C-alpha positions, 0 to 999 in steps of 0.5 A: 671718067674717073672723076665722075665715078668718084662723084656718083659712087663716092658721094651721091650713092649714100643718098640713093641707099638711105632714104630719109623721106618717102612719097614727098609732095610739095604744094605752093599756093600763091596769093592772087592779090600779090601774084597775077601769074606764076609758072613752074619752070621744069618738072612737067613730068612730076606734076600731080593733080591738086587733089592728089596732094592729100591722097596718101595712096598716090606715090611720089618721090623719095628724098635720100640722105643729103639730097636737095631739090630746087624748083624755080617759079616765074612770078608776075606781080599783081598790078605790074601791068606786064606778063610773063616771058612766054606767049601772051594768053587772053584772060578768062571770062569770070565764072557764071556760078562761082565767085572768088573771095580773097582773104586779106593777107600780107603773105605772098605764098603758102608752102606745104610739104607732105612726106612719110617716114621710111620703114615705119609701115604706116600710111599716114603722111606728115604735113608741114606748112609755112607762110612766106612773106613778100619780104622773104621772097622778093629779094633785090638782085644785089642781095641774092646769094651765090647758090641762087644766082648759080641755080638760076644760070642752070635753069636758064641753060635748060630753057636754052637747050630746050628752046623753050617758048618762055626763054625770052631774052635768055642767052648763053653769054648772060648765064655764062657770066652769072655762073662764072661769078657765082662759082664760090669756093667750088671745092669739088669743081662741079660748078667750074665743070658746068661753066665749061659745058656752057662754053661748049654748048654755045660753040655748038649752037653757033653751027 
């Protein structure tokens, strides 16, 4: 429709025409002393092998002007005694020829980003790293901002549509209420449109 054309051709087209980074790769390492299990939600078709992160010959995605990428992880804290939301998996046997030694750290994760500058003709990537503490990542639910709460509703919606084995107690009503309360200013009306889509999906799912 006309509004969708305005969104694609008036706002999003600039991010498609002007790349600010190419072959963008992201790698996250969780501290096993802090995180017993983790799961990336979605992006199954974009996963790279661990060794491909440092291989500059491997193609990856481009980032355009104004683009953002959001990825959600489900984490199980170490020592919590609880598993994730999906099917339980028996623990693996210890390795016979290797031993794991943990480096003491208060950090919960290490974030790594590799990218190349577009148009410079060079093949060497640029590496950006950051360490993330428990305090920075484990935020009480009452302190979560509207963007995070709305994005979590979108993720929950995706798991329901796919009937994911990891959906656990996810429900249309729960995500609908969270998305509705986290709409914020919503100047373009995109979040309100999402809420309407959730309402329609719930009605169709009843049948």
